[in-house]
N, C-alpha and C positions, 0 to 999 in steps of 0.2 A: 114738310123739315125740313127741305131743302132749300127753301127759301131763307133761312136762318145762317144756313152754310154762305148762303151769297153772300146776306151781310154783313157775316162776318171775316168773310173778305174785302168788303165793298171799307169794311170799316180800318180794317189791318193799313189797307192801299190805302187810303187818307189819312191814318197818323203815321206812314211812312213819307207821305208825299209832305203832311205840312211841316215834319220835322225838317227833313229835308229844305226845305222852300223857307228856313229857317236860316239853315247853312246857305243860301244857295247868295246870297247877302243880295236879292233886289235883281235879281237872274244874271249878276255880272260872275258867280260861276259856272263852271261849264257843267261837273259829274252831279251835283245838287241841281241843280234846273232841273236836268233831263231826267233824276230822279224823280219830280217834283211833277212834273208833265206827266212823263210811264204812270205814276203814283195816283193821277187823278183821274185820269183816263181807264187805270183799270175799279176807279171805285163810283163813278158813278156807270161804268158799265153791269157792274156786280147790283151794286144798287135797284138799275131798269130792269134786273133780272130778279131780284128779292121784291118787287113790285108787280110783277106779273101774278102776285099770289097775297100779297100781303098788301094793308089799304098804305097809305103815304104817310098820313099822320103817324101811325102806329109804325110805319118803316123809319121816320124821320124820328120821331121823340130815340128811341134807342140809338139812333144812328148818331144821335147829337151827344144822346145822353154818353154814349161809352167812349165815344171820341173826344169828350171833352175830359174827361178822367185820363183817357189814354195820352193823351198828349198832353195833361200837364204832368202826368210821370216822367213823359220824356223829355219834358224842358227841365223837371227839376233833378232826372239820373244825367239828362248827359251833354245840357246848357249851365249847367247850377240855378236855376231859377226857383227862388223861395217860395214854396209855399207855408202861408199861415194861417191861425185857427180857424179864421170863416173860411179859408178858401178848402180847406179839407171840410166840414163841417159841412158844409155846399154841395160839395165832391158826395161828399154820402148821402147826403139829400137826394140827388140827383140819381146814385144810383140806385138808393131806395124805390126811386121812381118807375124804374127802367125795371126793378123786382116786380115791382104792383102791376107794372103794364103787361109783364111774363106772366105772370102766375093767375094772374085771377083774369084780364080781359078776354071779354070771348071777341074780339072784333081782330087780331093778333094775326090769323089767317083764315080765309075762306075758300 
């Protein structure tokens, strides 16, 4: 189950990095740029640890699904970006898919 901890750290680091990437203004702002670069390095390092025991397709499905929802929420909270009903429904479906994978898939961790 350590793979899920690693994957959680990877997802969180990627969300922080992507949020800072928006603030970096095309890498013209120093601190957001540094946060983005460090965040992505941390994210990919922990994703690589996850892939030691979790199939790449499953890890990537969870990574991207949870990441989409979290970065959308960050954009809404931090940058006041609007989420319309189709976006919210779509994210709900994405999360449903992540839940199905985690609850019912026999291929999550080997």
